[in-house]
Structures are given as structure tokens and as C-alpha cells.
MIKEZA-169130 format. One record per residue (C-alpha): x, y, z; residue in one letter. Coordinates in Angstrom, 1 decimal, padded with zeros to 4 digits, m for minus. Each point is the difference from the previous one (the first is absolute). Layout:
REM residues N
<<X; Y; Z>; 'A'>
...
REM end
This chain:
REM residues 311
<<m024.4; 017.2; m001.5>; 'M'>
<<001.0; m003.3; m001.4>; 'I'>
<<002.2; m002.9; 000.9>; 'P'>
<<003.2; m000.8; m001.9>; 'Y'>
<<001.9; m003.2; m000.2>; 'Y'>
<<003.6; 000.7; 000.9>; 'A'>
<<002.2; m002.4; m002.0>; 'M'>
<<002.5; m000.7; 002.8>; 'K'>
<<002.1; m002.3; m002.0>; 'Y'>
<<000.3; 001.8; m003.4>; 'L'>
<<003.6; 000.7; 000.7>; 'K'>
<<002.3; m002.1; m002.2>; 'N'>
<<m003.0; m001.6; m001.8>; 'T'>
<<000.8; m000.6; m003.7>; 'P'>
<<m001.8; 002.7; m001.9>; 'V'>
<<m001.5; m002.4; m002.6>; 'K'>
<<m001.9; m001.8; 002.8>; 'I'>
<<m000.9; 003.2; 001.7>; 'T'>
<<m001.4; 001.5; m003.2>; 'T'>
<<m002.2; m002.9; m000.7>; 'I'>
<<m001.3; m000.3; 003.6>; 'F'>
<<m000.7; 003.7; 000.4>; 'L'>
<<m001.6; 000.3; m003.4>; 'G'>
<<m002.4; m002.8; 000.6>; 'L'>
<<m000.9; 001.2; 003.5>; 'L'>
<<m000.6; 003.6; m001.0>; 'L'>
<<m002.0; m001.1; m003.1>; 'A'>
<<m002.5; m001.7; 002.3>; 'S'>
<<m000.1; 002.8; 002.6>; 'L'>
<<m000.2; 003.0; m002.3>; 'L'>
<<m003.0; m001.4; m001.9>; 'T'>
<<m001.9; 000.1; 003.3>; 'A'>
<<m001.5; 003.0; 001.7>; 'S'>
<<001.8; 003.3; 000.4>; 'C'>
<<002.8; 000.0; 002.5>; 'L'>
<<m001.4; 002.9; 002.0>; 'G'>
<<001.6; 003.4; 000.8>; 'G'>
<<000.2; 002.9; m002.4>; 'T'>
<<001.4; m000.5; m003.5>; 'Y'>
<<002.6; 002.5; m001.1>; 'A'>
<<000.5; m001.2; m003.7>; 'F'>
<<000.4; m003.1; m002.0>; 'L'>
<<002.3; m001.3; m002.8>; 'G'>
<<002.9; 002.4; m000.1>; 'R'>
<<003.2; m001.4; m001.5>; 'T'>
<<003.6; 001.2; 000.5>; 'F'>
<<003.1; m001.2; m001.9>; 'Q'>
<<003.7; 000.3; 000.5>; 'G'>
<<003.2; m001.5; m001.4>; 'A'>
<<m000.6; m003.3; 001.7>; 'I'>
<<m003.5; m000.1; 001.7>; 'L'>
<<m003.5; 000.6; m001.2>; 'Q'>
<<m002.4; 000.7; 002.9>; 'V'>
<<m003.8; 000.0; m000.4>; 'T'>
<<m002.0; 001.3; 002.9>; 'L'>
<<m003.1; m002.0; m000.5>; 'E'>
<<m002.0; 001.3; 003.1>; 'Q'>
<<000.6; 002.5; 002.7>; 'I'>
<<m002.2; 000.0; 003.1>; 'V'>
<<000.2; 002.5; 002.8>; 'I'>
<<m000.5; m001.5; 003.4>; 'L'>
<<000.0; 001.0; 003.7>; 'D'>
<<001.8; m003.3; 000.9>; 'E'>
<<000.9; m003.4; m001.4>; 'V'>
<<m001.0; m003.1; 002.0>; 'A'>
<<001.4; m003.3; m001.0>; 'Y'>
<<000.9; m003.5; 001.1>; 'T'>
<<003.6; m001.2; m000.3>; 'E'>
<<000.6; m003.3; m001.7>; 'E'>
<<m000.1; m002.8; 002.6>; 'P'>
<<003.2; m001.7; 001.1>; 'E'>
<<000.4; m003.6; m001.2>; 'A'>
<<m001.8; m002.7; 001.9>; 'I'>
<<002.6; m002.2; 001.8>; 'R'>
<<m000.3; m003.6; 001.3>; 'E'>
<<002.1; m002.1; 002.4>; 'I'>
<<m000.6; m003.7; m000.4>; 'V'>
<<000.8; m002.7; 002.6>; 'F'>
<<m000.2; m003.8; 000.0>; 'Q'>
<<m001.4; m001.9; 003.0>; 'R'>
<<002.5; m001.8; 002.3>; 'D'>
<<m002.5; m001.9; 002.1>; 'E'>
<<m003.7; m000.6; 000.4>; 'T'>
<<m002.1; 001.9; 002.4>; 'G'>
<<m002.3; 003.0; 000.1>; 'G'>
<<m002.7; 000.7; m002.6>; 'N'>
<<m000.4; 002.2; m003.0>; 'D'>
<<m001.8; 002.7; 002.0>; 'D'>
<<002.2; 000.7; 003.1>; 'S'>
<<003.4; m001.5; m001.0>; 'L'>
<<000.7; m000.4; 003.7>; 'A'>
<<002.5; m002.9; 000.7>; 'G'>
<<001.5; m000.1; m003.5>; 'T'>
<<003.6; 000.2; m001.1>; 'S'>
<<001.3; 001.1; m003.5>; 'W'>
<<003.2; 000.4; m002.1>; 'T'>
<<000.4; 002.8; m002.6>; 'L'>
<<m000.4; m001.1; m003.6>; 'E'>
<<000.0; 003.3; m002.0>; 'S'>
<<m000.8; 003.7; 000.2>; 'L'>
<<m000.3; 003.0; m002.2>; 'G'>
<<m002.5; 001.9; m002.2>; 'E'>
<<m003.1; m001.8; m001.2>; 'L'>
<<000.9; m001.9; m003.2>; 'G'>
<<003.8; 000.3; 000.5>; 'S'>
<<000.7; m002.0; 003.1>; 'Q'>
<<003.7; m000.8; 000.9>; 'E'>
<<000.8; m003.3; 001.7>; 'P'>
<<001.6; 000.1; 003.5>; 'A'>
<<003.8; m000.1; 000.0>; 'I'>
<<001.2; m003.6; m000.2>; 'S'>
<<001.3; m001.2; 003.4>; 'G'>
<<m001.6; 002.9; 002.0>; 'V'>
<<m002.9; m001.2; 002.0>; 'Y'>
<<m002.5; 002.7; 001.0>; 'V'>
<<m002.5; m001.4; 002.4>; 'T'>
<<m003.3; 001.2; 001.4>; 'L'>
<<m001.9; m001.3; 003.0>; 'Q'>
<<m003.6; 001.2; 000.8>; 'L'>
<<m000.6; m001.1; 003.6>; 'L'>
<<m003.1; 000.0; 002.1>; 'E'>
<<m000.9; 003.2; 001.9>; 'G'>
<<001.2; 002.4; m002.7>; 'G'>
<<003.8; m000.7; 000.1>; 'E'>
<<002.0; 000.0; m003.2>; 'L'>
<<003.6; m001.3; m000.1>; 'R'>
<<002.5; m000.8; m002.7>; 'G'>
<<003.4; 000.4; m001.5>; 'N'>
<<000.4; 002.3; m003.1>; 'A'>
<<003.2; m001.7; m001.1>; 'G'>
<<002.5; 001.7; 002.3>; 'C'>
<<m002.1; 001.6; 002.8>; 'N'>
<<m002.8; m001.3; 002.2>; 'N'>
<<m003.2; 002.0; m000.2>; 'F'>
<<m003.1; 000.1; 002.3>; 'F'>
<<m003.4; 001.6; 000.7>; 'S'>
<<m002.4; m000.5; 002.9>; 'N'>
<<m003.2; 001.2; m001.7>; 'N'>
<<m000.4; m001.4; m003.5>; 'Y'>
<<m003.5; m000.8; m001.2>; 'S'>
<<m001.3; m002.2; m002.9>; 'A'>
<<m003.6; m000.7; m000.6>; 'A'>
<<m002.3; m000.2; m003.0>; 'G'>
<<002.8; 000.8; m002.4>; 'G'>
<<001.0; 003.2; 001.7>; 'V'>
<<003.5; 000.1; 001.6>; 'F'>
<<002.0; 002.4; 002.2>; 'S'>
<<003.4; m000.8; 001.5>; 'A'>
<<m000.2; 002.8; 002.6>; 'G'>
<<003.3; 001.6; 001.1>; 'A'>
<<002.8; m002.2; m001.3>; 'V'>
<<003.4; 000.1; 001.7>; 'G'>
<<003.2; m001.7; m000.8>; 'S'>
<<003.6; m000.6; 001.2>; 'T'>
<<002.7; 002.0; m001.8>; 'R'>
<<002.8; m002.3; m001.2>; 'M'>
<<001.7; 000.4; m003.4>; 'A'>
<<000.6; m002.9; m002.3>; 'C'>
<<002.3; 000.2; m003.0>; 'G'>
<<m000.7; m003.2; m001.8>; 'E'>
<<m001.6; m001.1; m002.2>; 'P'>
<<m000.3; 003.0; m002.3>; 'T'>
<<m003.3; 001.8; 000.5>; 'G'>
<<m000.9; m001.5; 003.3>; 'I'>
<<m000.4; 003.4; 001.8>; 'M'>
<<m002.0; 001.5; m002.9>; 'E'>
<<m002.3; m003.0; 000.0>; 'Q'>
<<m000.4; 000.3; 003.8>; 'E'>
<<m000.9; 003.7; m000.2>; 'S'>
<<m002.7; m000.8; m002.6>; 'R'>
<<m001.4; m002.9; 002.0>; 'V'>
<<m000.4; 002.2; 003.1>; 'L'>
<<m001.4; 002.9; m001.9>; 'D'>
<<m002.6; m002.2; m001.8>; 'M'>
<<m001.0; m001.8; 003.2>; 'L'>
<<m000.5; 003.3; 001.7>; 'G'>
<<m002.1; 001.4; m002.9>; 'E'>
<<m002.0; m003.1; m001.0>; 'A'>
<<m003.8; 000.4; 000.3>; 'E'>
<<m001.4; m003.1; m001.5>; 'F'>
<<000.7; m003.7; m000.2>; 'Y'>
<<m001.1; m003.2; m001.7>; 'T'>
<<000.8; m003.7; 000.7>; 'V'>
<<m000.1; m002.4; m002.9>; 'T'>
<<001.0; m003.5; 001.0>; 'G'>
<<003.4; 000.4; 001.6>; 'D'>
<<000.6; 003.5; m001.4>; 'T'>
<<m000.5; 003.2; 002.0>; 'L'>
<<000.0; 003.2; m002.1>; 'T'>
<<000.0; 003.4; 001.8>; 'M'>
<<m000.8; 003.1; m002.1>; 'T'>
<<001.1; 003.6; 000.3>; 'V'>
<<m002.5; 002.0; m002.0>; 'P'>
<<001.0; 002.9; m002.2>; 'G'>
<<m000.4; 003.3; 001.7>; 'Q'>
<<m002.0; 002.8; m001.7>; 'V'>
<<000.6; 003.6; 000.9>; 'G'>
<<m002.4; 002.9; m000.5>; 'D'>
<<001.6; 003.4; m000.7>; 'Y'>
<<m001.0; 003.5; m001.0>; 'V'>
<<002.0; 002.8; m001.7>; 'I'>
<<m001.0; 003.6; 000.7>; 'R'>
<<001.1; 003.3; m001.4>; 'P'>
<<002.8; 001.8; 001.9>; 'S'>
<<m002.1; 003.0; 000.8>; 'S'>
<<m003.6; 001.2; 000.1>; 'E'>
<<000.4; 002.0; m003.2>; 'G'>
<<001.2; m003.0; m002.0>; 'N'>
<<m001.7; m002.8; m001.8>; 'K'>
<<001.3; m003.3; m001.3>; 'L'>
<<000.2; m000.1; m003.8>; 'M'>
<<m000.2; m003.7; m000.9>; 'V'>
<<001.0; m000.8; m003.5>; 'I'>
<<m000.4; m003.2; m002.0>; 'R'>
<<003.0; 000.1; m002.4>; 'A'>
<<001.4; m002.2; m002.7>; 'R'>
<<003.8; 000.4; m000.2>; 'I'>
<<001.5; m001.5; m003.1>; 'G'>
<<003.6; m000.3; m001.2>; 'N'>
<<m000.1; 000.9; m003.7>; 'H'>
<<003.7; 000.6; m000.8>; 'A'>
<<002.6; m001.5; 002.3>; 'A'>
<<001.0; m003.7; 000.2>; 'T'>
<<m001.0; 000.2; 003.7>; 'R'>
<<m001.2; 002.9; 002.3>; 'A'>
<<000.8; m000.5; 003.7>; 'Q'>
<<m002.5; 001.8; 002.1>; 'L'>
<<000.1; 000.3; 003.8>; 'D'>
<<m003.3; 001.5; 001.0>; 'I'>
<<001.2; 000.9; 003.5>; 'E'>
<<003.7; 000.9; m000.5>; 'A'>
<<m000.7; 002.1; m003.1>; 'L'>
<<m003.7; 000.7; m000.1>; 'P'>
<<m002.0; 001.6; m002.8>; 'P'>
<<m000.9; 003.6; 000.3>; 'E'>
<<m003.1; 002.1; m000.8>; 'L'>
<<000.7; 003.5; m001.0>; 'R'>
<<m003.0; 002.1; 000.9>; 'M'>
<<m001.2; 003.6; 000.1>; 'D'>
<<000.7; m000.1; 003.8>; 'T'>
<<003.5; m001.7; m000.1>; 'G'>
<<001.7; m003.3; m000.6>; 'R'>
<<m001.1; m003.1; 001.9>; 'Y'>
<<001.6; m003.5; 000.1>; 'K'>
<<m002.1; m003.1; 000.4>; 'S'>
<<m000.6; m001.3; 003.5>; 'I'>
<<002.1; m003.0; 001.2>; 'N'>
<<m003.0; m002.3; 000.7>; 'T'>
<<002.2; m002.6; 001.8>; 'F'>
<<000.5; 002.6; 002.8>; 'E'>
<<m003.0; 002.3; m000.2>; 'A'>
<<m002.7; m002.4; 001.2>; 'G'>
<<m001.1; 000.3; 003.6>; 'V'>
<<m001.4; m003.2; 001.5>; 'P'>
<<m003.7; 000.1; 000.9>; 'T'>
<<m002.7; m002.4; 001.3>; 'E'>
<<m003.6; m000.1; m000.7>; 'G'>
<<000.3; 002.5; m002.8>; 'F'>
<<m002.1; 000.2; m003.2>; 'H'>
<<m002.5; m002.7; m000.6>; 'A'>
<<000.8; m000.5; m003.7>; 'N'>
<<003.4; m001.7; 000.2>; 'K'>
<<m000.9; m002.3; m002.9>; 'N'>
<<001.0; 002.6; m002.7>; 'V'>
<<003.6; m000.6; m000.9>; 'Y'>
<<002.1; 002.2; m002.3>; 'V'>
<<003.8; m000.5; m000.2>; 'P'>
<<002.6; 002.7; 000.7>; 'F'>
<<003.0; 000.3; m002.2>; 'I'>
<<002.9; m000.6; 002.4>; 'R'>
<<003.6; m001.0; 000.4>; 'G'>
<<002.8; m000.5; m002.4>; 'S'>
<<m001.2; m001.0; m003.5>; 'Q'>
<<002.1; m000.9; m003.1>; 'A'>
<<m002.3; 000.8; m002.9>; 'V'>
<<001.1; m001.7; m003.3>; 'E'>
<<m000.6; 001.8; m003.3>; 'R'>
<<m003.6; m000.4; m001.1>; 'G'>
<<m001.3; m000.8; 003.5>; 'F'>
<<m002.0; 002.2; 002.4>; 'E'>
<<m000.8; 000.3; 003.7>; 'L'>
<<m003.7; 000.6; 000.7>; 'D'>
<<m001.2; 001.1; 003.4>; 'G'>
<<m000.5; 002.9; 002.4>; 'W'>
<<002.3; 002.8; 001.3>; 'L'>
<<m000.9; 002.3; 002.9>; 'V'>
<<000.9; 003.7; 000.3>; 'F'>
<<m000.5; 002.3; 002.9>; 'D'>
<<m000.9; 003.4; m001.5>; 'V'>
<<m001.8; 003.3; 000.9>; 'P'>
<<m003.7; m000.1; m000.6>; 'E'>
<<m000.9; 001.3; m003.4>; 'G'>
<<003.4; m000.5; m001.6>; 'S'>
<<000.1; m000.6; m003.8>; 'Q'>
<<002.5; m002.3; m001.7>; 'V'>
<<002.3; 001.9; m002.5>; 'E'>
<<002.6; m002.7; m000.8>; 'S'>
<<001.4; m003.3; 001.2>; 'F'>
<<003.6; m001.0; 000.5>; 'K'>
<<001.9; m003.2; 000.8>; 'W'>
<<003.7; 000.5; 000.1>; 'E'>
<<000.7; m003.6; m000.6>; 'A'>
<<m001.8; 000.3; m003.3>; 'G'>
<<001.3; 003.4; m001.2>; 'G'>
<<m002.1; 003.1; m000.3>; 'D'>
<<m003.6; m000.7; m000.8>; 'I'>
<<m002.2; 002.5; m001.9>; 'I'>
<<m003.7; 000.0; m000.7>; 'I'>
<<m000.9; m001.4; m003.4>; 'I'>
<<m003.7; m000.5; 000.3>; 'D'>
<<m002.9; 001.6; 001.9>; 'N'>
REM end
């Protein structure tokens, strides 16, 4: 049993970038120790009118455990309105929103919209998010760790300026989710860390196994091959029947405290990919098949019929 790195945001990624990234990552991983499980076969190539598919490795597993790509780290930044408090507790301080957004791509607050934050003594938090007032009676801030507690707000709607309600929603969400803070001079930065989810994919029945295939899918003929791995998945034709690849976006079941070796990352092939002529996707596909099944042929409708050309 091994962990796999689910490439959550492969959808709509330019294939040139995807190919380079996956190739470099796999090159480092696959020179390391064996992936585990039982090997079925290596190095089988299939070719059709458009696609050439090489099945580099096939591993038979009881389950696939993996860690989803973390969400982006977000920050909400305020400027001090008045003196008071200290860097540790923040009690007695007042602030105005300066910017917010993902780390490295902050967006300034909307001009003319004043979002305020007051951190009072006794755990009270008050402020205005641009349209509505918000409040909490049990915030905590000490040693760089922050919690807003349960944040409530009034429910007015404001139409101007453009984007005011969207910004307000983001401010309230980020305040409610912030876990850390730093104060540098007159700047307060609250951080919402990226969340990492642990998941496991298991076979659909006791008599099945997961056939996990590292594949290289190359476009050797068309100007562009549009592949949607979930809407029109590849298919293994086996001695026991025909089996389409698992939708790994949907198949993973959340789990906690599962598998110690979460530091082994291998990317799934996912999403909608536009493969230009001469480029390849390089990653892993997962199939749910009866135990002992043998691959006879491989098909991907988006690339035409594919036949075996090399054993």
C-alpha cells in the first residue's frame, strides 16, 4: 500500500507545463525504491490513429492512500488605527483592512470601503466588513496563534461600489478561518493555512484489486488531442471484461491518521487535458478490476482505436 499525490488542479493546466513537471517529479521518484504491491508487467506500448500509450509500470494494490494537494495559503492584512495592546495579545487594538488574498497575490481593499477590526479586552471582537457589522465574544490571540471564535454579522445588502459584498464575504470567511497572526510595526497579518486532506481509494468489492498504471500518453498525429479523463476515460480490455479508469476526483474517501508514509507523492493523470502534437502526459491511472485479470488491449476513444505494437 502506497500513498499517491492527487493532482487536484491539473484540470485546465497547459500540457507543456504539465508534461515538464510530471516528468521531473516522476524521474526522481521512480529511481528510488520499488513502489510496493505486486507488479503485473512493464513497458507495454499501444498505438492508435492519434495517441501512443506506453504502460510503463503496473502495480496491483489492495488500496491507494494519498494526500490531496493543499489549498493555497491565504492572508488578510490590516493597518493599525491607534496605539495600544501588544504584539502577543492584541487586546485593545484597532485596525483597517489593507489587502487580502492568496499568499503572493494579495489584492488591495476596495477604494473607499473601510473594513475595520477591533480586538477588545475580554475576548470581544467587533468590526465592520464594509456593509455589515460583525462580532464575536470569544476570540483569542496569543503567541502568534489566533482564533476568532464564532463570528456573527448583520445581514444588510449593499450594491455599491462594485465587489463590496464579495469582498465582505471573503473578509468574514478568512477571519473565521485564520489560525495564525504576526504584527510587524503597524501591520497585522492573519493567516489561513492551506488545508491538506488524506484520502484512500479501495476496490469496489472483496474480489477486486486496484490496478495502478504509470502511463505515458503522447499525441503523435493530431494537431491537438483533447482528453477528458473523467468524462471520456481510458478503458482496459481484459480477459475478465472491460474496465474504465476510476474518477480519482470522486473516488477518494477522507481518512485521518492513516498510513505513516505520506511523504511519497506520485501524480494522478486527471481532468481535461489538451495535448499538443509531440507532447505527452506522464502520470498514474487507477482501475478497479477482478483479481488476477490480464490486460489484453487498451482503448481511449478520444484518441481512436489503440492496438498493441510492442510487448
